[in-house]
PyMOL CGO cylinders between C-alpha atoms (Angstrom):
from pymol import cmd
from pymol.cgo import CYLINDER

trace = [
    CYLINDER, 0.00, 0.00, 0.00, 1.43, 3.42, -0.92, 0.3, 1, 1, 1, 1, 1, 1,
    CYLINDER, 1.43, 3.42, -0.92, 2.40, 5.87, 1.79, 0.3, 1, 1, 1, 1, 1, 1,
    CYLINDER, 2.40, 5.87, 1.79, 0.29, 8.99, 2.29, 0.3, 1, 1, 1, 1, 1, 1,
    CYLINDER, 0.29, 8.99, 2.29, 2.16, 12.17, 1.36, 0.3, 1, 1, 1, 1, 1, 1,
    CYLINDER, 2.16, 12.17, 1.36, 2.54, 14.54, 4.28, 0.3, 1, 1, 1, 1, 1, 1,
    CYLINDER, 2.54, 14.54, 4.28, 4.39, 17.74, 4.95, 0.3, 1, 1, 1, 1, 1, 1,
    CYLINDER, 4.39, 17.74, 4.95, 6.12, 18.63, 8.22, 0.3, 1, 1, 1, 1, 1, 1,
    CYLINDER, 6.12, 18.63, 8.22, 6.28, 22.37, 8.83, 0.3, 1, 1, 1, 1, 1, 1,
    CYLINDER, 6.28, 22.37, 8.83, 8.48, 24.32, 11.17, 0.3, 1, 1, 1, 1, 1, 1,
    CYLINDER, 8.48, 24.32, 11.17, 6.85, 27.16, 13.10, 0.3, 1, 1, 1, 1, 1, 1,
    CYLINDER, 6.85, 27.16, 13.10, 8.50, 29.65, 10.75, 0.3, 1, 1, 1, 1, 1, 1,
    CYLINDER, 8.50, 29.65, 10.75, 7.19, 27.87, 7.64, 0.3, 1, 1, 1, 1, 1, 1,
    CYLINDER, 7.19, 27.87, 7.64, 3.69, 27.61, 9.13, 0.3, 1, 1, 1, 1, 1, 1,
    CYLINDER, 3.69, 27.61, 9.13, 3.66, 31.35, 9.92, 0.3, 1, 1, 1, 1, 1, 1,
    CYLINDER, 3.66, 31.35, 9.92, 4.89, 32.18, 6.41, 0.3, 1, 1, 1, 1, 1, 1,
    CYLINDER, 4.89, 32.18, 6.41, 2.19, 30.00, 4.81, 0.3, 1, 1, 1, 1, 1, 1,
    CYLINDER, 2.19, 30.00, 4.81, -0.47, 31.55, 7.06, 0.3, 1, 1, 1, 1, 1, 1,
    CYLINDER, -0.47, 31.55, 7.06, 0.70, 35.05, 6.12, 0.3, 1, 1, 1, 1, 1, 1,
    CYLINDER, 0.70, 35.05, 6.12, 0.62, 34.29, 2.38, 0.3, 1, 1, 1, 1, 1, 1,
    CYLINDER, 0.62, 34.29, 2.38, -2.74, 32.51, 2.69, 0.3, 1, 1, 1, 1, 1, 1,
    CYLINDER, -2.74, 32.51, 2.69, -4.29, 35.55, 4.36, 0.3, 1, 1, 1, 1, 1, 1,
    CYLINDER, -4.29, 35.55, 4.36, -2.50, 38.50, 2.75, 0.3, 1, 1, 1, 1, 1, 1,
    CYLINDER, -2.50, 38.50, 2.75, -0.97, 37.66, -0.64, 0.3, 1, 1, 1, 1, 1, 1,
    CYLINDER, -0.97, 37.66, -0.64, -2.35, 39.48, -3.67, 0.3, 1, 1, 1, 1, 1, 1,
    CYLINDER, -2.35, 39.48, -3.67, -2.26, 36.32, -5.86, 0.3, 1, 1, 1, 1, 1, 1,
    CYLINDER, -2.26, 36.32, -5.86, -5.37, 34.17, -5.34, 0.3, 1, 1, 1, 1, 1, 1,
    CYLINDER, -5.37, 34.17, -5.34, -3.64, 31.06, -6.70, 0.3, 1, 1, 1, 1, 1, 1,
    CYLINDER, -3.64, 31.06, -6.70, -0.83, 31.37, -4.16, 0.3, 1, 1, 1, 1, 1, 1,
    CYLINDER, -0.83, 31.37, -4.16, -3.37, 31.83, -1.36, 0.3, 1, 1, 1, 1, 1, 1,
    CYLINDER, -3.37, 31.83, -1.36, -5.08, 28.62, -2.48, 0.3, 1, 1, 1, 1, 1, 1,
    CYLINDER, -5.08, 28.62, -2.48, -1.80, 26.69, -2.61, 0.3, 1, 1, 1, 1, 1, 1,
    CYLINDER, -1.80, 26.69, -2.61, -0.82, 27.84, 0.87, 0.3, 1, 1, 1, 1, 1, 1,
    CYLINDER, -0.82, 27.84, 0.87, -4.24, 26.88, 2.24, 0.3, 1, 1, 1, 1, 1, 1,
    CYLINDER, -4.24, 26.88, 2.24, -3.92, 23.42, 0.68, 0.3, 1, 1, 1, 1, 1, 1,
    CYLINDER, -3.92, 23.42, 0.68, -0.47, 22.86, 2.17, 0.3, 1, 1, 1, 1, 1, 1,
    CYLINDER, -0.47, 22.86, 2.17, -1.66, 23.93, 5.60, 0.3, 1, 1, 1, 1, 1, 1,
    CYLINDER, -1.66, 23.93, 5.60, -4.52, 21.43, 5.41, 0.3, 1, 1, 1, 1, 1, 1,
    CYLINDER, -4.52, 21.43, 5.41, -2.15, 18.61, 4.42, 0.3, 1, 1, 1, 1, 1, 1,
    CYLINDER, -2.15, 18.61, 4.42, 0.19, 19.60, 7.26, 0.3, 1, 1, 1, 1, 1, 1,
    CYLINDER, 0.19, 19.60, 7.26, -2.79, 19.43, 9.64, 0.3, 1, 1, 1, 1, 1, 1,
    CYLINDER, -2.79, 19.43, 9.64, -3.27, 15.76, 8.75, 0.3, 1, 1, 1, 1, 1, 1,
    CYLINDER, -3.27, 15.76, 8.75, -5.76, 15.70, 5.88, 0.3, 1, 1, 1, 1, 1, 1,
    CYLINDER, -5.76, 15.70, 5.88, -4.92, 13.51, 2.92, 0.3, 1, 1, 1, 1, 1, 1,
    CYLINDER, -4.92, 13.51, 2.92, -3.77, 15.34, -0.22, 0.3, 1, 1, 1, 1, 1, 1,
    CYLINDER, -3.77, 15.34, -0.22, -6.44, 13.54, -2.27, 0.3, 1, 1, 1, 1, 1, 1,
    CYLINDER, -6.44, 13.54, -2.27, -9.23, 14.75, 0.05, 0.3, 1, 1, 1, 1, 1, 1,
    CYLINDER, -9.23, 14.75, 0.05, -7.89, 18.30, 0.10, 0.3, 1, 1, 1, 1, 1, 1,
    CYLINDER, -7.89, 18.30, 0.10, -7.64, 18.36, -3.70, 0.3, 1, 1, 1, 1, 1, 1,
    CYLINDER, -7.64, 18.36, -3.70, -11.14, 16.98, -4.27, 0.3, 1, 1, 1, 1, 1, 1,
    CYLINDER, -11.14, 16.98, -4.27, -13.12, 18.52, -1.40, 0.3, 1, 1, 1, 1, 1, 1,
    CYLINDER, -13.12, 18.52, -1.40, -10.99, 20.92, 0.66, 0.3, 1, 1, 1, 1, 1, 1,
    CYLINDER, -10.99, 20.92, 0.66, -10.56, 23.88, -1.69, 0.3, 1, 1, 1, 1, 1, 1,
    CYLINDER, -10.56, 23.88, -1.69, -12.93, 26.33, -3.32, 0.3, 1, 1, 1, 1, 1, 1,
    CYLINDER, -12.93, 26.33, -3.32, -12.76, 24.34, -6.56, 0.3, 1, 1, 1, 1, 1, 1,
    CYLINDER, -12.76, 24.34, -6.56, -12.04, 20.64, -6.90, 0.3, 1, 1, 1, 1, 1, 1,
    CYLINDER, -12.04, 20.64, -6.90, -8.52, 20.06, -8.20, 0.3, 1, 1, 1, 1, 1, 1,
    CYLINDER, -8.52, 20.06, -8.20, -6.78, 17.09, -9.75, 0.3, 1, 1, 1, 1, 1, 1,
    CYLINDER, -6.78, 17.09, -9.75, -4.88, 15.36, -6.92, 0.3, 1, 1, 1, 1, 1, 1,
    CYLINDER, -4.88, 15.36, -6.92, -1.75, 15.34, -9.11, 0.3, 1, 1, 1, 1, 1, 1,
    CYLINDER, -1.75, 15.34, -9.11, -1.87, 19.14, -9.01, 0.3, 1, 1, 1, 1, 1, 1,
    CYLINDER, -1.87, 19.14, -9.01, -1.68, 19.11, -5.23, 0.3, 1, 1, 1, 1, 1, 1,
    CYLINDER, -1.68, 19.11, -5.23, 1.15, 16.58, -5.33, 0.3, 1, 1, 1, 1, 1, 1,
    CYLINDER, 1.15, 16.58, -5.33, 3.05, 18.98, -7.63, 0.3, 1, 1, 1, 1, 1, 1,
    CYLINDER, 3.05, 18.98, -7.63, 2.47, 21.79, -5.13, 0.3, 1, 1, 1, 1, 1, 1,
    CYLINDER, 2.47, 21.79, -5.13, 3.86, 19.58, -2.35, 0.3, 1, 1, 1, 1, 1, 1,
    CYLINDER, 3.86, 19.58, -2.35, 6.96, 18.82, -4.44, 0.3, 1, 1, 1, 1, 1, 1,
    CYLINDER, 6.96, 18.82, -4.44, 7.51, 22.50, -5.27, 0.3, 1, 1, 1, 1, 1, 1,
    CYLINDER, 7.51, 22.50, -5.27, 7.24, 23.43, -1.61, 0.3, 1, 1, 1, 1, 1, 1,
    CYLINDER, 7.24, 23.43, -1.61, 9.55, 20.61, -0.52, 0.3, 1, 1, 1, 1, 1, 1,
    CYLINDER, 9.55, 20.61, -0.52, 12.26, 21.61, -2.99, 0.3, 1, 1, 1, 1, 1, 1,
    CYLINDER, 12.26, 21.61, -2.99, 11.98, 25.42, -3.05, 0.3, 1, 1, 1, 1, 1, 1,
    CYLINDER, 11.98, 25.42, -3.05, 9.69, 26.56, -0.23, 0.3, 1, 1, 1, 1, 1, 1,
    CYLINDER, 9.69, 26.56, -0.23, 7.10, 29.28, -0.78, 0.3, 1, 1, 1, 1, 1, 1,
    CYLINDER, 7.10, 29.28, -0.78, 9.21, 30.69, -3.62, 0.3, 1, 1, 1, 1, 1, 1,
    CYLINDER, 9.21, 30.69, -3.62, 8.59, 27.43, -5.50, 0.3, 1, 1, 1, 1, 1, 1,
    CYLINDER, 8.59, 27.43, -5.50, 4.84, 27.85, -5.13, 0.3, 1, 1, 1, 1, 1, 1,
    CYLINDER, 4.84, 27.85, -5.13, 5.04, 31.33, -6.59, 0.3, 1, 1, 1, 1, 1, 1,
    CYLINDER, 5.04, 31.33, -6.59, 7.59, 30.45, -9.27, 0.3, 1, 1, 1, 1, 1, 1,
    CYLINDER, 7.59, 30.45, -9.27, 5.61, 27.59, -10.80, 0.3, 1, 1, 1, 1, 1, 1,
    CYLINDER, 5.61, 27.59, -10.80, 2.36, 29.41, -11.42, 0.3, 1, 1, 1, 1, 1, 1,
    CYLINDER, 2.36, 29.41, -11.42, 0.42, 28.46, -14.54, 0.3, 1, 1, 1, 1, 1, 1,
    CYLINDER, 0.42, 28.46, -14.54, -2.21, 30.74, -15.91, 0.3, 1, 1, 1, 1, 1, 1,
    CYLINDER, -2.21, 30.74, -15.91, -2.97, 29.25, -19.27, 0.3, 1, 1, 1, 1, 1, 1,
    CYLINDER, -2.97, 29.25, -19.27, -2.50, 30.70, -22.70, 0.3, 1, 1, 1, 1, 1, 1,
    CYLINDER, -2.50, 30.70, -22.70, -2.85, 34.47, -23.01, 0.3, 1, 1, 1, 1, 1, 1,
    CYLINDER, -2.85, 34.47, -23.01, -4.36, 35.42, -26.34, 0.3, 1, 1, 1, 1, 1, 1,
    CYLINDER, -4.36, 35.42, -26.34, -4.05, 38.79, -27.93, 0.3, 1, 1, 1, 1, 1, 1,
    CYLINDER, -4.05, 38.79, -27.93, -7.03, 40.63, -29.27, 0.3, 1, 1, 1, 1, 1, 1,
    CYLINDER, -7.03, 40.63, -29.27, -6.66, 41.90, -32.80, 0.3, 1, 1, 1, 1, 1, 1,
]
cmd.load_cgo(trace, "trace")
């Protein structure tokens, strides 16, 4: 049986995630921080992705967020933002 992905946060990391969740100007970063805090609190990443956010997400998306945070911290969450294709109006 596969192991459940978890994240262990230091007090400093938890405070930083809480600050960005509550005060950052980027809604996608606020959502990512909220998801990581829920996983750190003991919820499964699958449950958080499907039912714990404002919109259901693909669980693989949340696993990517966990990997970005593990390798680069909050800067990784902000640096790997995807917004889709921007089309110009003619």
